[in-house]
C-alpha positions in Angstrom: -26.9 -23.2 -2.3 -29.7 -20.8 -1.3 -29.3 -17.0 -1.4 -29.3 -17.0 2.4 -26.5 -19.6 2.8 -24.5 -17.9 0.0 -24.8 -14.6 1.9 -23.7 -16.3 5.1 -20.7 -18.0 3.3 -19.7 -14.6 1.9 -19.9 -13.0 5.3 -17.8 -15.7 6.9 -15.2 -15.4 4.1 -15.0 -11.7 4.5 -14.8 -12.0 8.3 -11.9 -14.5 7.9 -10.0 -12.1 5.6 -10.6 -9.1 7.9 -9.4 -11.3 10.8 -6.4 -12.3 8.8 -5.4 -8.8 8.0 -6.0 -7.8 11.6 -3.8 -10.6 12.7 -1.1 -9.4 10.3 -1.4 -5.9 11.9 -0.8 -7.4 15.3 2.2 -9.5 14.1 0.4 -12.8 14.6 2.5 -16.0 14.8 0.9 -17.5 11.7 3.1 -16.2 8.8 1.6 -15.3 5.4 3.1 -17.0 2.4 5.0 -14.7 0.2 4.1 -15.4 -3.4 6.9 -13.3 -4.8 9.9 -13.0 -2.6 12.2 -10.5 -4.4 11.4 -6.9 -4.9 13.8 -4.1 -5.9 16.7 -3.6 -3.6 17.8 -0.2 -2.3 19.6 1.6 -5.2 17.8 -0.5 -7.9 15.4 1.0 -10.4 11.8 1.0 -9.1 9.5 -1.0 -11.4 7.1 1.2 -13.4 3.4 0.6 -13.2 0.2 1.8 -14.8 -2.7 1.8 -12.3 -6.0 3.7 -11.8 -6.7 5.6 -8.6 -10.0 6.1 -6.7 -11.2 8.6 -9.3 -10.4 6.4 -12.3 -7.3 8.5 -13.3 -4.3 6.5 -14.5 -0.9 6.8 -12.8 2.6 5.6 -13.8 5.8 5.9 -11.9 7.3 7.6 -15.0 4.9 10.6 -14.6 6.5 11.2 -11.2 10.1 11.4 -12.6 12.0 14.2 -11.0 10.0 13.9 -7.7 10.4 11.8 -4.6 7.6 9.2 -4.3 6.3 7.4 -1.2 4.8 4.2 -2.6 3.2 2.3 0.2 1.4 -1.0 -0.2 -1.3 -2.1 2.2 -3.5 -5.2 2.5 -7.1 -4.1 2.5 -9.2 -0.9 2.5 -11.1 -0.1 5.7 -9.3 -2.5 8.0 -7.8 -1.3 11.3 -4.1 -1.1 10.4 -4.8 0.1 6.9 -7.0 2.8 8.2 -4.4 3.9 10.7 -1.8 4.0 8.0 -3.8 6.0 5.4 -4.9 8.5 8.1 -1.3 9.0 9.2 -0.1 9.6 5.7 -3.2 11.9 5.2 -2.2 13.9 8.3 1.4 14.2 7.2 0.8 14.8 3.5 1.5 18.5 3.6 4.8 17.9 5.4 5.6 15.2 2.8 4.7 17.6 -0.1 6.8 20.3 1.5 9.7 17.8 1.6 9.1 17.3 -2.2 7.4 13.9 -2.0 4.2 12.6 -3.5 2.3 9.8 -1.7 0.7 6.8 -3.5 -1.1 4.0 -1.7 -1.5 0.6 -3.4 -3.6 -2.4 -2.6 -5.4 -5.1 -4.6 -8.8 -3.5 -3.9 -10.8 -2.2 -6.8 -11.5 1.4 -7.7 -14.9 1.4 -6.1 -13.5 0.2 -2.8 -10.7 2.8 -3.0 -13.3 5.5 -3.7 -15.4 4.7 -0.7 -12.3 4.4 1.6 -10.8 7.7 0.3 -14.2 9.5 0.8 -14.7 8.1 4.3 -11.3 9.2 5.5 -10.8 12.3 3.3 -7.7 10.9 1.6 -6.1 13.6 -0.4 -3.7 11.4 -2.4 -4.1 8.6 -5.0 -5.0 5.1 -3.8 -4.1 2.8 -6.7 -6.0 -0.3 -7.6 -3.6 -3.2 -8.4 -6.4 -5.5 -9.6 -4.0 -7.6 -11.8 -1.6 -8.0 -8.9 1.3 -7.1 -11.3 2.6 -4.2 -9.3 2.5 -6.1 -6.0 4.4 -8.9 -7.8 7.0 -6.5 -9.3 7.7 -5.0 -5.9 7.8 -8.4 -4.2 4.9 -7.7 -1.7 2.3 -10.2 -3.0 1.2 -12.6 -0.3 -1.4 -15.2 0.5 -2.9 -16.1 3.9 -5.9 -18.3 4.7 -6.7 -18.5 1.1 -6.7 -14.7 0.5 -4.2 -12.9 -1.7 -3.1 -9.4 -0.7 -0.2 -6.9 -0.8 2.0 -7.0 2.3 2.3 -3.7 4.3 5.6 -2.4 2.9 6.8 1.0 1.7 9.2 2.1 -0.9 10.8 5.6 -0.9 11.7 6.3 -4.5 14.2 9.0 -5.5 13.7 11.6 -8.2 15.7 9.4 -10.7 13.3 6.5 -10.2 15.5 4.4 -7.9 14.5 2.8 -4.6 16.1 5.0 -1.9 14.7 3.0 1.0 12.5 -0.1 1.4 10.6 -0.4 4.6 9.7 -4.1 5.3 8.3 -4.3 8.8 6.0 -1.3 8.7 4.2 0.0 11.8 1.1 1.8 10.4 1.4 4.5 13.0 5.1 5.2 12.6 5.7 4.7 8.8 4.9 8.3 7.7 7.2 9.8 10.3 10.0 7.3 9.4 9.7 8.3 5.8 9.8 12.0 6.6 12.9 11.6 8.7 14.7 9.4 6.1 13.6 11.8 3.3 15.3 14.7 5.2 18.4 12.7 5.7 18.6 11.4 2.2 18.2 14.9 0.7 21.2 16.0 2.7 23.5 13.5 1.1 
């Protein structure tokens, strides 16, 4: 294969993936295949993880013990729905911090991709690189569609003791941050 045809094949593959993620954002009829179907239920301990963020710093769930954590999974950096979601969380991050929650975004993208995405959209919270797919598997969000593997768009609100307080399965990228804020306020009253 020539360099030119290899470049073209890579471009076609990347376009197909971007289309696939865009189709998921618009709730396309072709359903992705869940590779791991069971994640932690509400009230269950949230699986710990050890992942690097866009700066190369390591994060574990254990280091957030005593705090509320918004752990949101998304398919791919710099795609339409994922950009909407990261910008919504970015715009609400001060409200979430005031409510006592830290925000962590997770995708299968690498640190370099996260760094570019975070810089482009001025993301003030960690974007964690799940290169091994172990965290996506542990949370039951690993999927495959059109030959591409990615984390489904789902969010876990984790309480200060490390248990899943709420799992958001069908996430609207524009609304998720607001839903989390409302649920966080309600959960803190109980």
